[in-house]
TIMARVO-324979 format. One record per residue: x, y, z of N, C-alpha, C, CB in turn; residue number from 0; residue in one letter. Coordinates in steps of 0.001 Angstrom, whole numbers, m for minus. Glycine has a CB too. Example, Ala and Ser with C-alpha at 12.3 -4.5 7.8 and 13.67 -1.06 7.14 Angstrom:
BEGIN
- nX:nY:nZ:caX:caY:caZ:cX:cY:cZ:cbX:cbY:cbZ:num:residu
- 13190:m5690:7800:12300:m4500:7800:13200:m3300:7800:11308:m4473:9046:0:a .
- 12850:m2250:7080:13670:m1060:7140:12900:30:7870:14084:m598:5725:1:s .
//
This chain:
BEGIN
- nX:nY:nZ:caX:caY:caZ:cX:cY:cZ:cbX:cbY:cbZ:num:residu
- 29959:232604:109506:28963:233233:108625:29583:233529:107273:28405:234533:109256:0:m .
- 28882:233217:106224:29399:233457:104898:29284:234942:104561:28655:232600:103865:1:r .
- 30367:235551:104038:30285:236961:103687:30738:237191:102263:31118:237798:104641:2:i .
- 30831:236103:101466:31331:236346:100105:30320:237172:99319:31618:235006:99374:3:f .
- 30855:237911:98357:29989:238717:97513:30653:238922:96162:29672:240072:98180:4:r .
- 29919:238761:95140:30446:238981:93788:30486:240477:93531:29577:238250:92706:5:a .
- 31565:240948:92878:31653:242386:92592:31778:242651:91100:32842:243003:93327:6:m .
- 32710:241973:90439:32818:242046:88987:32888:243489:88462:31643:241335:88359:7:m .
- 33680:244355:89100:33652:245738:88656:34316:245940:87307:34312:246607:89670:8:q .
- 35433:245226:87042:36190:245496:85837:35898:244475:84734:37667:245510:86153:9:s .
- 35520:243268:85129:35227:242239:84135:33726:242136:83966:35832:240869:84543:10:v .
- 33204:242408:82773:31749:242318:82571:31243:240925:82937:31378:242651:81103:11:p .
- 30168:240857:83712:29634:239571:84150:28746:238975:83077:28856:239721:85458:12:a .
- 29326:238694:81913:28570:238125:80804:28393:236624:80933:29248:238442:79502:13:t .
- 29165:235993:81811:29042:234569:82033:29525:234236:83452:29846:233777:80968:14:w .
- 29162:233072:83911:29647:232555:85164:30166:231142:84968:28552:232592:86225:15:k .
- 30966:230668:85901:31390:229279:85830:30173:228376:86074:32523:228988:86866:16:f .
- 30108:227323:85297:28981:226413:85422:28990:225754:86791:29014:225352:84314:17:a .
- 27806:225561:87410:27751:224890:88710:28348:223496:88638:26313:224812:89208:18:p .
- 29073:223117:89680:29676:221793:89705:28739:220731:90252:30931:221820:90519:19:l .
- 27561:221161:90696:26621:220201:91275:25749:219513:90241:25748:220888:92272:20:n .
- 26041:219763:88956:25329:219093:87883:26241:218932:86681:24062:219868:87501:21:r .
- 25958:218005:85778:26803:217822:84590:26910:219125:83791:26237:216695:83695:22:p .
- 28091:219346:83251:28317:220577:82494:27631:220549:81144:29797:220811:82305:23:y .
- 26880:221587:80878:26228:221758:79596:26664:223103:79014:24674:221676:79737:24:t .
- 27358:223108:77876:27830:224373:77299:26671:225331:77023:28606:224107:76002:25:p .
- 26908:226597:77329:25918:227642:77031:26631:228976:76997:24759:227659:78085:26:s .
- 26035:229986:76354:26657:231318:76314:26782:231961:77691:25858:232230:75411:27:p .
- 25961:231502:78649:25961:232128:79983:26927:231456:80956:24561:232096:80568:28:q .
- 27460:230301:80602:28336:229582:81520:29621:229166:80832:27628:228359:82086:29:t .
- 30617:228903:81654:31893:228412:81169:32400:227335:82116:32921:229564:81038:30:r .
- 33075:226361:81579:33590:225283:82418:34800:225757:83216:33960:224061:81562:31:k .
- 34802:225443:84510:35953:225746:85351:37082:224792:84982:35593:225632:86869:32:l .
- 38236:225356:84614:39367:224538:84166:40390:224307:85274:40044:225196:82976:33:e .
- 40337:225059:86338:41309:224868:87417:41372:226096:88307:42697:224560:86847:34:g .
- 42009:225908:89462:42142:226986:90435:43619:227131:90814:41265:226712:91700:35:i .
- 44092:228371:90861:45461:228681:91234:45430:229354:92615:46152:229602:90157:36:v .
- 46298:228887:93512:46333:229422:94873:47665:230082:95176:46061:228319:95885:37:f .
- 47594:231184:95907:48748:231738:96594:49023:230856:97814:48507:233240:97007:38:d .
- 50147:231087:98499:50481:230268:99675:50326:231066:100959:51915:229728:99568:39:v .
- 51280:231922:101305:51249:232628:102578:50050:233568:102629:52556:233411:102797:40:d .
- 49208:233416:103616:48002:234216:103736:46823:233640:103003:48255:235579:103245:41:g .
- 47046:232558:102258:45969:231936:101493:45795:230484:101878:46238:232048:100002:42:t .
- 46808:229650:101625:46744:228264:102079:47097:228150:103559:47683:227391:101249:43:l .
- 47955:229033:104038:48237:229090:105476:47932:230504:105969:49731:228696:105784:44:c .
- 47769:230630:107262:47454:231951:107821:48621:232913:107595:47131:231841:109335:45:e .
- 48323:234191:107481:49367:235173:107154:50500:235180:108163:48769:236556:107067:46:p .
- 51696:235302:107660:52884:235491:108504:53548:236801:108071:53891:234263:108384:47:q .
- 52794:237873:108189:53225:239163:107656:54450:239729:108361:52102:240147:107750:48:t .
- 54728:239233:109562:55925:239708:110265:57194:239405:109476:56013:239071:111652:49:y .
- 57125:238403:108603:58302:238049:107809:58812:239230:106979:57977:236876:106892:50:m .
- 57870:240015:106456:58255:241073:105516:59055:242181:106192:57019:241665:104861:51:f .
- 58661:242540:107415:59443:243563:108125:60811:243022:108491:58705:244037:109391:52:s .
- 60876:241723:108844:62164:241094:109129:63054:241074:107875:61951:239658:109657:53:e .
- 62454:240769:106741:63233:240739:105494:63763:242108:105145:62388:240210:104344:54:m .
- 62905:243135:105263:63354:244490:104924:64437:244956:105886:62173:245474:104943:55:r .
- 64301:244568:107155:65333:244939:108113:66652:244250:107765:64897:244576:109544:56:s .
- 66582:242980:107389:67803:242244:107038:68460:242818:105798:67492:240768:106819:57:a .
- 67638:243309:104872:68168:243852:103615:68497:245337:103709:67174:243627:102495:58:l .
- 68008:245999:104761:68258:247407:104910:67468:248262:103939:69697:247672:104746:59:g .
- 66215:247871:103679:65391:248623:102736:64127:249117:103438:65028:247751:101503:60:i .
- 63475:250085:102821:62285:250688:103423:61030:249867:103096:62115:252142:102931:61:s .
- 59963:250190:103786:58691:249490:103616:58140:249677:102201:57671:249985:104649:62:k .
- 58489:250778:101559:57949:251064:100232:58628:250272:99117:58073:252532:99946:63:s .
- 59777:249662:99414:60510:248914:98390:60026:247480:98290:62000:248933:98685:64:e .
- 59882:246990:97056:59531:245604:96824:60748:244738:97123:59031:245389:95370:65:d .
- 60568:243703:97939:61707:242892:98391:62390:242177:97225:61246:241866:99430:66:i .
- 61616:241517:96377:62231:240769:95284:62852:241697:94243:61199:239865:94621:67:l .
- 62202:242814:93984:62786:243776:93037:64120:244271:93547:61837:244964:92802:68:e .
- 64217:244514:94848:65502:244947:95429:66567:243896:95238:65348:245257:96918:69:h .
- 66222:242635:95538:67210:241565:95426:67661:241404:93976:66634:240239:95957:70:v .
- 66711:241330:93066:67057:241148:91647:67803:242339:91064:65803:240901:90837:71:y .
- 67654:243495:91725:68314:244693:91214:69720:244896:91771:67480:245897:91528:72:g .
- 70188:244024:92639:71547:244162:93155:72563:243928:92045:71789:243183:94316:73:l .
- 73691:244594:92088:74578:244652:90925:75278:243343:90548:75603:245672:91168:74:p .
- 75516:242436:91491:76278:241230:91161:75478:239981:91554:77661:241241:91879:75:t .
- 75720:238862:90863:75060:237600:91251:75379:237188:92680:75470:236485:90307:76:p .
- 76576:237487:93142:76966:237118:94501:76120:237886:95522:78473:237394:94729:77:e .
- 75914:239188:95288:75108:239987:96181:73641:239533:96159:75218:241461:95803:78:q .
- 73161:239186:94988:71792:238681:94870:71640:237380:95643:71412:238470:93390:79:q .
- 72606:236494:95515:72553:235212:96216:72570:235394:97745:73731:234330:95780:80:h .
- 73462:236271:98200:73553:236533:99647:72258:237121:100180:74720:237484:99953:81:q .
- 71664:238073:99433:70409:238694:99872:69276:237680:99864:70053:239890:98974:82:a .
- 69254:236836:98841:68186:235821:98767:68303:234827:99921:68242:235070:97414:83:m .
- 69510:234503:100317:69692:233581:101459:69218:234210:102765:71173:233172:101589:84:e .
- 69385:235515:102900:68889:236194:104095:67385:236031:104226:69256:237676:104061:85:l .
- 66661:236226:103115:65203:236135:103222:64760:234676:103270:64528:236859:102041:86:i .
- 65519:233770:102672:65181:232366:102788:65312:231871:104228:66063:231544:101869:87:r .
- 66326:232347:104932:66501:231960:106337:65290:232381:107157:67784:232587:106922:88:d .
- 64772:233569:106873:63577:234047:107593:62378:233159:107266:63265:235531:107226:89:i .
- 62236:232795:106015:61129:231923:105611:61247:230526:106216:61073:231819:104094:90:e .
- 62474:230021:106324:62668:228691:106902:62224:228692:108368:64155:228251:106782:91:r .
- 62556:229748:109096:62145:229821:110497:60626:229972:110610:62851:230993:111203:92:r .
- 60062:230776:109718:58618:231040:109783:57804:229794:109429:58246:232193:108838:93:a .
- 58332:228957:108536:57550:227803:108077:57273:226819:109219:58287:227084:106937:94:m .
- 58096:226852:110249:57892:225953:111376:56657:226363:112186:59137:225935:112273:95:l .
- 56175:227584:111938:54998:228090:112657:53775:228186:111746:55299:229463:113262:96:k .
- 53841:227583:110576:52710:227643:109645:51445:227061:110260:53047:226900:108356:97:q .
- 50343:227743:110061:49035:227280:110524:48104:227254:109318:48464:228201:111670:98:v .
- 47430:226140:109107:46537:226022:107946:45362:226998:108075:46014:224565:107806:99:a .
- 44974:227555:106923:43802:228403:106901:42552:227597:107256:43647:229063:105528:100:q .
- 41605:228179:107981:40339:227496:108243:39673:227067:106938:39394:228404:109047:101:p .
- 39233:225838:106893:38555:225340:105698:39475:224781:104635:37752:226421:105107:102:g .
- 40795:224783:104885:41757:224335:103861:41512:222883:103459:43197:224495:104375:103:l .
- 41536:221972:104406:41415:220557:104068:40061:220239:103459:41640:219701:105299:104:e .
- 39022:220888:103962:37685:220637:103436:37564:221069:101971:36645:221366:104283:105:k .
- 38104:222244:101659:38054:222715:100271:38854:221806:99352:38580:224147:100173:106:l .
- 40071:221443:99758:40904:220625:98892:40319:219237:98674:42289:220511:99471:107:m .
- 39698:218675:99722:39023:217380:99561:37884:217510:98559:38488:216861:100922:108:a .
- 37161:218615:98610:36070:218855:97664:36591:218966:96233:35308:220127:98045:109:y .
- 37650:219775:96040:38208:219935:94699:38737:218617:94145:39321:220971:94715:110:l .
- 39390:217835:94995:39899:216531:94554:38743:215608:94175:40763:215880:95660:111:d .
- 37659:215638:94945:36514:214791:94637:35849:215210:93337:35507:214832:95772:112:a .
- 35876:216491:93023:35297:217009:91796:36255:216937:90608:34861:218428:92005:113:r .
- 37484:216562:90867:38473:216468:89787:38934:217815:89253:37909:215669:88661:114:g .
- 38925:218852:90110:39349:220185:89704:40855:220323:89877:38608:221266:90517:115:i .
- 41528:220715:88805:42989:220888:88882:43351:222046:89799:43582:221125:87481:116:r .
- 44478:221871:90491:44966:222865:91444:46413:223189:91140:44816:222364:92896:117:k .
- 46719:224485:91094:48094:224930:90924:48448:225956:91997:48304:225523:89517:118:g .
- 49701:226279:92084:50194:227270:93044:51027:228306:92315:51023:226598:94166:119:i .
- 50802:229564:92646:51630:230660:92144:51961:231549:93328:50905:231470:91001:120:c .
- 53233:231526:93749:53640:232191:94965:54970:232911:94777:53735:231193:96102:121:t .
- 55206:233909:95630:56509:234577:95678:57416:233946:96740:56328:236078:95962:122:r .
- 56937:232911:97416:57789:232152:98330:58762:231270:97553:56933:231295:99275:123:n .
- 59774:230731:98257:60584:229726:97596:60063:228347:97958:62070:229871:97980:124:f .
- 60624:227297:97350:59960:226003:97355:59889:225322:98718:60647:225108:96410:125:e .
- 60851:225562:99623:60892:224836:100876:59664:225076:101760:62129:225212:101624:126:t .
- 59265:226340:102014:58047:226552:102796:56788:225999:102127:57867:228021:103055:127:p .
- 56757:226036:100807:55614:225497:100075:55517:223991:100297:55729:225816:98566:128:v .
- 56632:223302:100107:56651:221859:100301:56340:221478:101738:57997:221296:99899:129:n .
- 56810:222300:102694:56519:222022:104093:55014:222100:104363:57275:223002:104999:130:n .
- 54383:223126:103835:52946:223283:104042:52168:222119:103435:52465:224604:103441:131:l .
- 52506:221732:102207:51783:220676:101538:51955:219346:102250:52237:220561:100108:132:l .
- 53181:219039:102682:53404:217765:103360:52755:217747:104739:54898:217486:103484:133:s .
- 52683:218915:105385:52153:218994:106753:50621:218934:106784:52631:220283:107424:134:k .
- 49993:219596:105832:48532:219749:105875:47780:219060:104734:48193:221200:105863:135:f .
- 48458:218826:103605:47735:218379:102422:48432:217202:101739:47580:219530:101442:136:l .
- 48963:216304:102506:49627:215119:101939:48620:214346:101099:50225:214206:103067:137:a .
- 49000:214042:99880:48132:213292:98984:47279:214148:98074:47256:212418:99773:138:g .
- 47227:215449:98326:46490:216363:97451:47476:216976:96477:45744:217471:98269:139:s .
- 47228:216812:95186:48209:217167:94158:48024:218609:93698:48098:216216:92960:140:v .
- 49098:219359:93686:49163:220692:93103:50225:220667:92012:49483:221782:94187:141:f .
- 49856:220955:90790:50843:220949:89716:50306:221764:88537:51179:219491:89277:142:a .
- 51136:222668:88009:52492:222986:88474:52485:223903:89699:53288:223641:87350:143:p .
- 53651:223973:90338:53877:224871:91455:54887:225923:91011:54376:224097:92721:144:i .
- 54416:227147:90884:55231:228260:90437:55728:229022:91680:54420:229200:89472:145:v .
- 57034:229025:91910:57605:229666:93068:58435:230889:92650:58462:228670:93855:146:t .
- 59193:231406:93593:59999:232595:93356:60993:232416:92214:60735:232969:94611:147:r .
- 61406:231180:91961:62392:230946:90908:61846:231272:89536:62859:229513:90939:148:d .
- 60509:231315:89397:59910:231690:88108:59849:233205:88024:58483:231069:87936:149:f .
- 60366:233755:86948:60345:235193:86767:59696:235522:85432:61769:235779:86846:150:r .
- 58986:236667:85391:58781:237643:86451:57713:237179:87434:58395:238990:85860:151:p .
- 57823:237593:88712:56877:237168:89756:55580:237987:89710:57527:237297:91145:152:p .
- 54578:237566:90484:53382:238402:90645:53809:239791:91143:52359:237738:91642:153:k .
- 53158:240862:90684:51876:240921:90021:51898:240688:88531:51278:242201:90277:154:p .
- 53032:240359:87943:53049:239997:86546:52215:238720:86358:54509:239801:86043:155:d .
- 51432:238617:85300:50578:237449:85106:51284:236225:84542:49465:237808:84210:156:p .
- 52595:236330:84283:53281:235246:83565:53176:233901:84267:54734:235594:83382:157:a .
- 53251:233888:85623:53185:232613:86340:51847:231916:86157:53443:232833:87812:158:g .
- 50767:232679:86223:49429:232102:86043:49260:231626:84611:48329:233129:86400:159:i .
- 49760:232406:83661:49658:231998:82260:50498:230739:81991:50110:233148:81335:160:l .
- 51618:230631:82675:52426:229394:82551:51627:228194:83031:53748:229509:83361:161:h .
- 50899:228337:84135:50071:227241:84631:48995:226891:83614:49433:227610:85979:162:i .
- 48331:227915:83065:47300:227690:82054:47895:226922:80876:46689:229036:81578:163:a .
- 49054:227367:80417:49706:226715:79282:50021:225258:79594:50986:227459:78902:164:r .
- 50505:224985:80813:50881:223619:81178:49653:222719:81223:51602:223601:82536:165:s .
- 48471:223293:81439:47222:222535:81437:46609:222427:80049:46232:223172:82378:166:w .
- 47311:222933:79045:46803:222864:77682:45749:223893:77363:46253:221525:77426:167:g .
- 45672:224955:78153:44662:225989:77942:45280:227099:77083:44136:226558:79313:168:l .
- 45019:227064:75814:45575:228010:74870:44483:228458:73902:46769:227391:74110:169:v .
- 44796:229537:73198:43888:230046:72163:44722:230756:71124:42801:231004:72761:170:r .
- 44087:231103:70023:44744:231901:68990:44483:233373:69265:44244:231505:67568:171:r .
- 45551:234149:69269:45435:235584:69539:44729:236288:68381:46830:236208:69776:172:s .
- 43984:237316:68717:43375:238163:67696:44172:239463:67515:41913:238478:68070:173:t .
- 45376:239463:68061:46257:240614:67893:46202:241615:69019:45935:241299:66637:174:g .
- 45519:241263:70120:45391:242182:71233:46652:242151:72091:44157:241839:72073:175:e .
- 46725:243078:73038:47837:243069:73985:47643:241896:74929:47930:244417:74774:176:a .
- 48741:241219:75207:48685:240069:76098:50072:239540:76347:47795:238974:75523:177:g .
- 50185:238462:77070:51485:237864:77395:51628:236570:76634:51636:237619:78921:178:v .
- 52697:236368:75859:52866:235112:75159:52846:233908:76084:54142:235133:74394:179:p .
- 52398:232790:75560:52252:231594:76391:53579:231105:76948:51605:230489:75594:180:a .
- 54634:231258:76196:55946:230766:76604:56702:231881:77334:56757:230262:75373:181:d .
- 56968:231778:78631:57645:232857:79354:59031:233163:78819:57747:232510:80805:182:p .
- 59683:232172:78204:60998:232425:77618:60861:233385:76437:61666:231098:77168:183:r .
- 59787:233251:75681:59557:234159:74575:59254:235567:75087:58411:233649:73700:184:e .
- 58533:235640:76216:58248:236937:76822:59536:237616:77247:57307:236782:78024:185:e .
- 60435:236852:77871:61695:237410:78327:62482:237954:77141:62516:236353:79082:186:e .
- 62485:237197:76041:63203:237606:74845:62650:238922:74303:63121:236514:73776:187:k .
- 61317:239024:74310:60699:240249:73785:60999:241434:74663:59195:240078:73652:188:r .
- 60901:241225:75966:61179:242334:76894:62616:242832:76726:60937:241891:78361:189:r .
- 63541:241895:76589:64949:242266:76414:65143:243045:75124:65843:241018:76415:190:s .
- 64491:242614:74052:64646:243282:72765:64074:244696:72801:63969:242470:71664:191:s .
- 63129:244934:73712:62541:246271:73842:63271:247129:74853:61091:246165:74232:192:e .
- 64362:246565:75432:65163:247332:76370:64552:247446:77733:65402:248676:75840:193:g .
- 63659:246506:78084:63008:246536:79388:63536:245405:80235:61477:246441:79252:194:r .
- 63506:245590:81537:63972:244564:82458:63076:243337:82434:64049:245119:83864:195:g .
- 63563:242254:82963:62832:241005:82957:61543:241096:83763:63700:239898:83497:196:q .
- 61517:241982:84733:60324:242110:85563:59319:243064:84949:60697:242578:86955:197:d .
- 59631:243626:83782:58675:244502:83111:58689:245894:83701:57277:243923:83194:198:g .
- 57907:246780:83051:57920:248166:83492:56566:248664:83926:58437:249037:82411:199:g .
- 55572:247789:84042:54228:248230:84378:53987:248280:85862:53222:247338:83744:200:g .
- 52974:249028:86252:52566:249058:87666:51408:248101:87872:52168:250499:88110:201:s .
- 51068:247850:89116:49950:246954:89385:48624:247566:88961:49906:246599:90859:202:v .
- 48567:248874:88831:47315:249518:88456:47142:249646:86948:47236:250877:89086:203:d .
- 48222:249501:86203:48135:249645:84770:48848:248529:84042:48693:250962:84352:204:g .
- 48112:247572:83454:48751:246474:82784:49723:246946:81717:47722:245577:82182:205:p .
- 50887:246342:81671:51902:246655:80689:52177:245379:79929:53200:247232:81347:206:d .
- 51180:244955:79142:51255:243667:78476:51771:243830:77059:49891:242985:78470:207:l .
- 52340:242780:76530:52966:242811:75237:51948:242586:74111:54061:241771:75176:208:l .
- 52218:243218:72980:51349:243029:71832:51592:241666:71219:51568:244131:70795:209:q .
- 50531:240912:70960:50677:239603:70335:50330:239699:68861:49787:238555:71033:210:t .
- 50818:238715:68112:50528:238647:66688:49216:237932:66470:51657:237942:65929:211:e .
- 48467:238361:65483:47228:237661:65136:47521:236224:64772:46507:238363:63979:212:t .
- 46816:235300:65394:47024:233891:65137:48048:233238:66035:47423:233705:63743:213:g .
- 48766:234022:66844:49775:233468:67745:49094:232630:68826:50625:234599:68384:214:e .
- 49662:231502:69155:49122:230651:70199:49553:231224:71551:49603:229171:70027:215:v .
- 48559:231613:72381:48852:232199:73683:48091:231438:74750:48487:233703:73716:216:v .
- 48574:231521:75978:47900:230885:77088:46537:231560:77334:48782:230945:78357:217:a .
- 45577:230768:77733:44232:231276:77991:43837:230920:79414:43206:230702:76973:218:d .
- 43856:231916:80313:43543:231686:81720:42102:232041:82060:44481:232483:82592:219:a .
- 41271:232266:81055:39913:232727:81332:39069:231676:82007:39248:233160:80065:220:s .
- 39484:230414:81965:38762:229351:82654:39288:229073:84039:38814:228105:81853:221:g .
- 40159:229947:84562:40792:229731:85855:40300:230720:86891:42292:229826:85727:222:l .
- 40468:230337:88151:40248:231213:89298:41563:231366:90030:39139:230656:90245:223:i .
- 41929:232615:90351:43110:232883:91173:42625:233239:92556:43997:234026:90571:224:m .
- 43077:232495:93574:42698:232736:94960:43903:233265:95726:42152:231444:95620:225:v .
- 43795:234423:96332:44910:234989:97060:44460:235993:98091:45871:235628:96116:226:g .
- 45435:236635:98730:45129:237583:99793:45789:238933:99619:45531:237015:101097:227:d .
- 46480:239139:98487:47241:240383:98325:46911:241044:97013:48741:240120:98411:228:s .
- 47338:242303:96888:47166:243037:95646:47920:242358:94512:47638:244482:95810:229:i .
- 49070:241768:94834:49822:241046:93804:49008:239885:93242:51149:240529:94374:230:d .
- 48279:239180:94105:47500:238018:93690:46352:238414:92778:46965:237279:94904:231:d .
- 45554:239369:93220:44370:239708:92440:44737:240457:91162:43411:240544:93276:232:i .
- 45835:241224:91196:46257:241919:89994:46827:240935:88971:47294:242994:90337:233:t .
- 47631:239990:89431:48155:238967:88519:47026:238172:87904:49118:238029:89250:234:a .
- 46038:237815:88733:44896:237078:88203:44112:237870:87182:43988:236668:89316:235:g .
- 43831:239116:87504:43082:239947:86555:43844:240134:85247:42774:241310:87174:236:r .
- 45127:240405:85333:45921:240645:84120:46068:239372:83287:47309:241189:84492:237:r .
- 45990:238227:83941:46068:236963:83197:44752:236641:82526:46469:235819:84120:238:a .
- 43674:237288:82958:42361:236994:82379:41546:236020:83196:42524:236454:81005:239:g .
- 42031:235670:84422:41309:234761:85300:40322:235533:86154:42281:233972:86184:240:a .
- 39380:234815:86773:38535:235413:87784:39313:235388:89104:37161:234659:87903:241:r .
- 39059:236355:89976:39864:236502:91175:39005:236394:92436:40603:237834:91153:242:t .
- 39557:235727:93450:38908:235571:94743:39858:236062:95807:38493:234099:95001:243:v .
- 39406:237005:96629:40195:237541:97740:39794:236835:99021:40003:239075:97879:244:l .
- 40777:236218:99686:40563:235692:101039:40838:236832:101990:41484:234441:101352:245:l .
- 39789:237389:102557:39910:238627:103306:40371:238364:104719:38594:239371:103318:246:v .
- 41124:239313:105261:41563:239261:106654:41624:240669:107220:42939:238566:106777:247:n .
- 42107:240828:108428:42112:242135:109072:43040:243130:108388:42507:241989:110511:248:d .
- 44025:242607:107657:45007:243497:107025:44598:243905:105628:46360:242831:106976:249:v .
- 43935:243026:104896:43700:243283:103460:42269:243651:103134:44081:242076:102657:250:n .
- 41451:243967:104122:40030:244187:103856:39790:245349:102889:39296:244447:105161:251:h .
- 40755:246260:102801:40608:247382:101851:40596:246899:100402:41746:248397:102046:252:h .
- 41082:245683:100154:41090:245154:98787:39750:244562:98376:42164:244103:98648:253:l .
- 38814:244471:99333:37504:243891:99017:36796:244669:97912:36626:243855:100267:254:a .
- 37036:245985:97878:36379:246826:96878:37317:247199:95732:35843:248087:97532:255:d .
- 38444:246547:95655:39410:246847:94589:38832:246377:93253:40796:246161:94869:256:h .
- 39154:247095:92208:38607:246781:90891:39088:245432:90357:38974:247871:89913:257:e .
- 40173:244880:90916:40669:243588:90460:40039:242409:91216:42174:243542:90607:258:h .
- 39228:242700:92220:38630:241654:93047:37233:241308:92523:38559:242103:94531:259:t .
- 37017:240047:92176:35724:239598:91695:34847:239005:92786:35915:238595:90614:260:d .
- 35465:238408:93808:34702:237742:94852:35498:237806:96145:34378:236269:94465:261:l .
- 34791:237918:97273:35419:237996:98584:34917:236870:99460:35148:239352:99244:262:v .
- 35822:236137:100092:35455:235094:101050:36250:235308:102333:35716:233668:100463:263:i .
- 35745:234771:103426:36452:234887:104704:37048:233559:105144:35512:235407:105778:264:s .
- 36634:232450:104528:37183:231118:104792:37295:230402:103465:36294:230307:105802:265:r .
- 38301:229549:103371:38506:228851:102110:37324:227954:101737:39770:228025:102184:266:l .
- 36712:227305:102710:35640:226387:102354:34351:227094:101932:35356:225479:103511:267:d .
- 34312:228416:102028:33173:229147:101450:33150:229030:99934:33223:230624:101855:268:e .
- 34313:228699:99355:34364:228512:97901:33531:227310:97444:35812:228336:97449:269:l .
- 33296:226360:98333:32559:225164:97936:31161:225527:97450:32474:224173:99103:270:i .
- 30453:226337:98211:29124:226738:97813:29151:227579:96551:28455:227495:98926:271:d .
- 30162:228431:96431:30314:229264:95240:30432:228387:93987:31553:230182:95376:272:v .
- 31298:227375:94068:31540:226506:92916:30375:225546:92674:32830:225715:93118:273:l .
- 29817:225016:93738:28680:224099:93594:27524:224746:92854:28208:223622:94960:274:e .
- 27270:226008:93141:26076:226677:92615:26375:227695:91519:25352:227360:93734:275:n .
- 27631:227749:91043:27955:228652:89950:27745:230115:90267:27154:228300:88772:276:g .
- 28276:230569:91414:28059:231943:91854:29171:232902:91414:27932:231975:93354:277:l .
- 30149:232413:90703:31254:233270:90238:31373:233183:88707:32607:232850:90918:278:l .
//
C-alpha cells in the first residue's frame, strides 16, 4: 500500500517537479528534475543498523558520539587509520549480508529508461557500495559516487553540492549564505575562519558560509535526495534539494521532521511520484 505524503514544512511549495509522463514544458509552477541522489545503507539496501553498535564497541565510544567525528578527531594519522580499519572490517563483514530494498531494481530500471541521472552520497566506504551495485544493479550507472573519503560528510551538504556541480548545475550567487561549489574552496575558507573541516554547525541549524555576489556556486534545487536518516534529509535540505525519507520501523519519527518533504515505504513508490509530478 502506498503511504507517501508530501509535507513541505520548511520549503514553500511554490513549484513541483514536472511530471515525467509528458514532455517538459517550462512554467513558474514546475521545474525540471535534474537528478536523484541516494544514500546506501538503509536506502538502496535494507538497514544494517547493528553495524553501528559494533563500531562504537570496537572504538570504545558511547552511542551519543558520531563515529566519523570520533575517528577524524583522533590525534595522529596512525590512530585515525587504525580506527578506520576497525570500522571497515565491520562493514566488509556486513556487506556479505546486504539485501536489496524492495522496489530497488524496478525504480532504477524506470530512472534509466527516463534518462534520470543517479548519484550516491554515503558515509560508507567504497567497498560495500561497489558490492551492492555489482550484486543488485549491474549495468545501472551511478556517477559520481561520494563516499566517506569525501569530507565533510553528511549532514554537511558539501557532498550533494559536489554532485550537483559535477552535473553542471550551477548558478550565480546573490550573496546569500551557502556552500561554495568547489569543496576545496570550502575547506580553505573554513580553515581561514579557524573552524574544523567538518564545520561547526548542528543538524538543526545550518552553518553555511557567506558567498560573494556573482560567485558561481552549485545549485542542487533540481535534485532529490533519497535517504533514511537525519543526516540524509538534513544534508539534502541544506543543499537546497527536495528530500524523500524511506521510512522504516526505526526512523518513522523523521516522517514529521521539518527537513522531510516526502515519505515513502518502498523505493518503487517514487515512480508514481515522479510520473505525476507529486513532489
